[in-house]
N, C-alpha and C positions, 0 to 999 in steps of 0.2 A: 725750341724757344731760344736756346743759346745762339744757334745759327742766325736766327732772326735778329737778336740783339747785336750780334757781331756785324751783320750786314748793315743794320741801321747806323752803327758806329762808323763803319767804313764809308758809307754814303755821306755821313756828316763830315768826315775828314775830307772826302773828295769835294763836297760842296763848299766847305770852308776854304779849301785850297784855290777854288776858282775866283774867290774874291780878290786874290792877289797872285795871278799866274806869274811865276818868276820869268824874267827875261831870258834865262838860259834855256827855256823850253821853246826855242824858236820854231821847231817843227810843229809842236802842239798849237802854238799861237797862230799858225797859218790856217788852221781848221776853223770852220764855223763853230759857234758856241755849242750847238746841239751835238756836233760830232765830238767836240772836246769832252762833253759830258759822257758820251758813250764810251770813249776811250778811257777816261778816268774811272768810270764804273768797272770796266773790264780789268783795269790794272789793280783794282781793289776788291776784285770779286772774291766772294766766299759764299757762293750760292749753290743751290741744288741743280740737278741736271736740266730741268725745264728752263730755269732762268739762264743757265749757261748757254743752252741752245738758242734761246731768245737773243742773248747778247751776240752770239756768233752770227746769227742771221742779220742782226742790226749792223754789225761791222761789215759784213759782205754787201749789204744794201747801200751803204754809204757811198760806194764807188768813188772813194777819195784816195789819194796817195797816203795810205796809213803806214806803209812800211818804214819810212824815215821816222815817223812818230814813235813807233814801237822800238826802233833801234835807239832813239834818244832816251826813251824810258828805261831801256835795259842798261844803257851806258851810265845814266845819271841817277837811277833809282828814284825813290820818292823825293818829293820836294822838301825843303826845310820846314815849311809849314806843316806838311803831312807828318814828317818825322817828329816835330815838337808835339803835335797833338797826340800822336801815338805814344810818345814817351810819357807825357802827362798821364794818359789813360793807363799805361802799364805801371807806373808808380802807384797809382791809386789801386789797381788790381793787386799789386804786391801787398799793400797794407791790408786789403780785404782777405787775401790768401793767408797771411800770417795770423790774422784774427781768427779765421775759420780753423786753421790748423791748431791754434791754441785751444779753441773750444772743443773741437771734434776730432782732431788729428789722431790722438791715441786710439780712440774708439774705431775710427775708419781705417787706419793703417797699421795700428800696433805701435807700441812705444818706440821701438828702434827706428822704424821708417819715419814716424812723425817727427822725431828729434832730428833726423837727417834732413827732412824737408824743411823744417823750421830753421836749420842752420844755413840754408842758402841765403846769402846776403842779397840785399836789394840790388846792389850793383851787378852781381852775377845774374840775377833773375832778369833785370831790365836789359842787360847786354844780350842775353840769349834771346829774349823776345824781340828786341830791335833787329838783331841779326836775322831771325826768322822772318820778320816783316819785310825787310829789304830783300831777302832771298825770294819770298813769295811774290813780291812786286816784280822783280827781275824775271822770275819764271813766268809770270803772267804776261810780261812783255814778249817773251819768246813764244808763248802759246798764241798770242795775238798774231805774231808773224806766221805761225802755222795756219791761221785762218785767212790772212790777207796777203801774205808774202809771196814773192815770185822768185827770189834769189836764194839758192841753197848754199852757195860758197861761203858767205859770211858766217853761217851757222856751223859749218863743219869743224872749225877749231874749237868751238865751245862744246860740241857734241863729242869731241875726242879728248877733252880735258877732264881726267878723272878727279881733279881737285876742285872743279867748278860745281857748286851746288845746283846750278841750272843745267847741268849736263843732260839729264833725262828730258827736260823740257825742250832742249835744243834737238835732241834725237827725234822726239815726237813731232816737233815743228818741221824738221826735214822730211819725215815720212808723210806728213800732211801735205806739204807743198808738192812733193813728188807725186802723190796721188792726184791732187788737183790738176797738175800739169799734164798728166796722162789722159785725163778726161776732157 
């Protein structure tokens, strides 16, 4: 159920973002609206295996130059509208979390852990969630390159960077591109 709610929230973010596609998304703007929707859904994916395969198939079926679109998404991350929407939702979640911890925290986690969880400031909580969101978005962009990409050389520095949170996604994208190019 949580996965479904999260998916709906991300689709709402993506849909809201299309009302005002920023002009810095030049590669994305070059795509037809239906292709923009598929790419945006991919970048905000939090779906099961079946939905993931469906999105992969749809990306491959588009037969459009999506490689620059995914590089743009990796470089720029989520749009400001998407970030603001996520930020608002995260602040709301923090308030719900604190309320839940106050009511049930001690029973669920024990006194010490509940106190520790409650001591997390809103700023810390929000920053961690936003960082995770941006990293997931950028990772999804690299995964998209694994589905439609043809060039491995731009991925190699990312795959070799132990400090980059998207390192594993870059490695997987490299392997995926190399497999597709062999066949």
